[in-house]
C-alpha positions as CSV (number, residue, x, y, z in Angstrom):
1,M,-6.9,64.3,-11.5
2,H,-10.2,63.7,-9.8
3,Q,-11.9,63.4,-13.2
4,A,-9.3,60.8,-14.3
5,A,-9.9,58.7,-11.3
6,E,-13.7,58.7,-12.0
7,D,-13.1,57.7,-15.6
8,R,-11.2,54.5,-14.6
9,L,-12.8,51.2,-15.4
10,S,-14.3,49.6,-12.4
11,I,-14.9,45.9,-12.4
12,P,-17.3,44.5,-9.8
13,A,-15.9,41.9,-7.5
14,S,-18.7,39.5,-8.5
15,S,-17.5,39.6,-12.1
16,I,-13.9,38.7,-11.0
17,L,-15.3,35.8,-9.0
18,V,-17.3,34.5,-12.0
19,L,-14.2,34.7,-14.1
20,L,-12.1,32.7,-11.6
21,I,-14.8,30.1,-11.2
22,T,-14.9,29.7,-15.0
23,L,-11.1,29.3,-15.3
24,V,-10.7,27.0,-12.3
25,V,-13.9,24.9,-12.4
26,V,-16.1,25.3,-15.5
27,T,-13.5,25.0,-18.2
28,P,-11.8,21.8,-16.8
29,L,-15.2,20.3,-16.2
30,A,-16.3,21.0,-19.8
31,I,-13.1,19.3,-21.1
32,W,-13.9,16.3,-19.0
33,R,-17.5,16.0,-20.2
34,M,-16.5,16.4,-23.8
35,A,-13.9,13.6,-23.5
36,Q,-16.6,11.2,-22.3
37,K,-18.4,11.5,-25.6
38,L,-15.3,10.8,-27.8
39,A,-13.7,7.5,-28.7
40,S,-10.3,7.0,-30.3
41,P,-9.6,4.3,-32.9
42,T,-8.1,1.2,-31.2
43,A,-4.3,1.2,-31.0
44,E,-3.2,-2.3,-32.1
45,V,0.3,-3.2,-30.9
46,I,2.2,-4.7,-33.9
47,S,5.5,-5.0,-32.0
48,L,7.0,-3.6,-28.8
49,E,10.6,-3.9,-27.8
50,D,11.7,-2.4,-24.5
51,D,14.4,-4.6,-23.1
52,G,16.3,-1.9,-21.2
53,E,18.7,-1.3,-24.0
54,R,16.5,0.4,-26.6
55,F,12.9,1.3,-27.1
56,R,11.1,0.5,-30.4
57,G,7.3,0.2,-30.9
58,H,5.0,-0.2,-33.8
59,W,1.3,0.5,-33.6
60,K,-1.6,0.5,-36.1
61,V,-4.2,3.1,-35.1
62,G,-7.2,3.0,-37.5
63,K,-5.6,3.1,-40.9
64,V,-2.3,4.8,-39.8
65,D,0.9,3.1,-38.7
66,F,3.1,4.7,-36.1
67,V,6.7,3.6,-35.3
68,V,8.6,5.2,-32.5
69,E,12.2,4.2,-31.7
70,E,15.2,5.5,-29.9
71,G,18.4,6.0,-31.8
72,I,20.6,3.0,-32.6
73,D,23.8,2.7,-30.4
74,E,22.8,5.7,-28.2
75,P,22.8,5.8,-24.4
76,R,19.4,5.5,-22.9
77,S,19.9,8.6,-20.8
78,T,20.1,11.0,-23.7
79,G,20.0,11.0,-27.5
80,T,17.3,11.1,-30.2
81,F,14.2,9.3,-31.2
82,T,12.4,8.9,-34.5
83,L,8.7,8.9,-35.3
84,S,7.6,7.3,-38.6
85,V,4.0,7.7,-39.7
86,T,2.6,5.7,-42.6
87,L,-0.6,7.0,-44.0
88,P,-3.1,5.0,-46.1
89,P,-2.9,5.3,-49.9
90,R,-4.4,8.4,-51.4
91,E,-7.7,8.1,-53.3
92,E,-6.1,9.2,-56.6
93,D,-3.4,6.6,-56.4
94,E,-4.2,3.6,-54.2
95,T,-0.7,2.0,-54.7
96,V,1.2,4.9,-53.0
97,K,1.5,5.2,-49.3
98,V,2.7,8.4,-47.6
99,V,5.5,8.0,-45.0
100,I,6.4,10.8,-42.7
101,G,9.7,10.5,-40.9
102,L,10.8,12.8,-38.0
103,E,13.7,12.9,-35.6
104,A,13.7,14.8,-32.2
105,A,16.0,15.0,-29.2
106,R,15.3,13.2,-26.0
107,D,16.5,13.8,-22.4
108,G,16.0,10.4,-21.0
109,F,14.4,7.1,-22.2
110,I,11.1,6.5,-23.8
111,E,8.7,5.2,-21.2
112,K,5.4,4.9,-23.1
113,V,3.5,6.2,-26.2
114,L,-0.1,7.1,-25.9
115,F,-2.7,7.6,-28.7
116,L,-5.9,9.6,-28.5
117,D,-8.3,11.5,-30.7
118,P,-9.3,14.6,-28.7
119,D,-11.4,16.3,-31.4
120,G,-13.2,13.2,-32.7
121,D,-12.0,13.5,-36.3
122,G,-10.8,9.9,-36.4
123,I,-7.1,10.9,-36.5
124,C,-5.0,10.1,-33.4
125,N,-2.3,12.2,-31.8
126,A,0.8,10.4,-30.7
127,T,2.1,11.4,-27.2
128,I,5.7,10.3,-26.4
129,C,6.6,10.2,-22.7
130,I,10.3,10.4,-22.0
131,R,11.6,9.7,-18.4
132,S,14.8,11.5,-17.3
133,A,17.6,9.3,-15.9
134,G,18.2,11.5,-12.8
135,S,16.9,11.1,-9.3
136,G,14.0,13.5,-10.0
137,S,12.6,11.2,-12.7
138,Y,11.1,14.1,-14.6
139,L,8.9,13.6,-17.7
140,Q,9.5,15.2,-21.1
141,I,6.2,15.0,-23.0
142,R,6.2,15.5,-26.8
143,Q,3.1,15.2,-28.9
144,Y,2.7,14.8,-32.6
145,T,-0.5,16.0,-34.1
146,L,-1.5,14.8,-37.6
147,S,-4.1,16.6,-39.7
148,F,-5.4,16.5,-43.3
149,E,-6.2,19.6,-45.2
150,G,-7.5,19.5,-48.7
151,G,-6.2,16.0,-49.3
152,E,-2.7,16.9,-48.0
153,S,-1.3,15.6,-44.7
154,E,0.4,17.9,-42.1
155,G,2.0,17.2,-38.8
156,T,3.2,19.4,-35.9
157,W,5.2,18.8,-32.8
158,S,4.1,20.2,-29.4
159,D,5.9,20.2,-26.1
160,L,3.6,19.4,-23.2
161,T,6.3,19.3,-20.5
162,A,5.8,22.7,-18.8
163,I,3.3,23.0,-15.9
164,P,1.8,26.5,-15.2
165,E,3.6,28.1,-12.2
166,H,0.4,28.2,-10.0
167,L,-0.1,24.5,-10.5
168,S,3.6,23.4,-10.1
169,A,4.0,24.2,-6.4
170,G,5.6,21.2,-4.8
171,Y,6.5,19.6,-8.1
172,I,10.0,18.0,-8.3
173,G,9.3,15.2,-10.8
174,H,8.1,11.7,-10.3
175,D,5.0,12.5,-12.5
176,T,3.0,10.1,-14.6
177,V,0.8,10.6,-17.7
178,E,-2.1,8.3,-18.6
179,R,-4.9,8.3,-21.1
180,Q,-8.3,8.3,-19.5
181,S,-11.2,8.3,-22.0
182,E,-10.0,11.0,-24.5
183,M,-8.0,12.9,-21.8
184,L,-4.4,13.2,-21.0
185,V,-4.1,13.0,-17.2
186,R,-0.9,14.0,-15.4
187,T,-0.4,13.3,-11.7
188,F,2.6,14.0,-9.4
189,P,3.4,13.9,-5.7
190,I,3.4,17.2,-3.9
191,H,6.6,17.9,-1.9
192,L,6.8,20.4,1.0
193,D,9.9,22.2,2.2
194,G,12.0,19.6,4.0
195,D,10.6,16.6,2.2
196,T,13.1,14.2,0.7
197,N,12.8,13.4,-3.0
198,A,11.5,9.9,-2.2
199,A,9.1,10.9,0.6
200,P,6.5,13.6,-0.4
201,S,4.1,14.5,2.4
202,A,1.4,16.6,0.8
203,G,-0.6,14.1,-1.3
204,T,-0.8,14.2,-5.1
205,R,-2.0,16.7,-7.7
206,S,-3.9,15.7,-10.9
207,L,-4.0,17.7,-14.1
208,I,-5.7,17.4,-17.5
209,W,-4.4,18.7,-20.8
210,D,-6.5,21.3,-22.4
211,F,-6.1,20.6,-26.1
212,H,-7.8,23.8,-27.2
213,N,-5.8,26.3,-25.1
214,R,-2.6,24.1,-25.0
215,R,-2.0,24.0,-21.3
216,W,-2.4,21.9,-18.2
217,R,-5.5,22.5,-16.0
218,P,-6.7,21.2,-12.6
219,D,-8.5,17.8,-12.9
220,P,-12.2,18.6,-12.0
221,R,-12.7,15.1,-10.7
222,K,-10.2,15.6,-7.8
């Protein structure tokens, strides 16, 4: 038994400290610095209807058209939304455009759509922010990532809603998401025990989305 104890791996406390600093400080800072060097194509608003009854928006981002709209004759508090993506004609046939149509569920109403190009390849992601109708006013965040491989287009959905447990202390909704440079920045008020929903007392927390590791991280600027 004594020999087994001696054979156990021993990790110096300094190594653990370096790892923690890397995760908490260095990685978010690297994400922020990288974002400063990137620039998304301009998102031109072709049309935007949000009259309280139904959301529908049409944007042209570079050579790609995006249309996001809530389902027809659905309540705003719940239902579906569709995303239509129209790609430019292919080189082998300049008369044919590729249209991708997708439908997804929503728990709330569409509040905004953000476009950004986190890897600098000239192709923007579409981030759909959906606000719940309840008193918590929570955000559901869905992202559509478009890519081209070997001349073929491919798109994938990601759910950016969840916040890591160690960063969600005091979170009960009322969050916002904004595009700053090529970063997605999420902020929310911090509630302590005893705070009412409308009166948080512990300031705000700011997070940035790590596109590589697919998770929210602390904002190094705060």
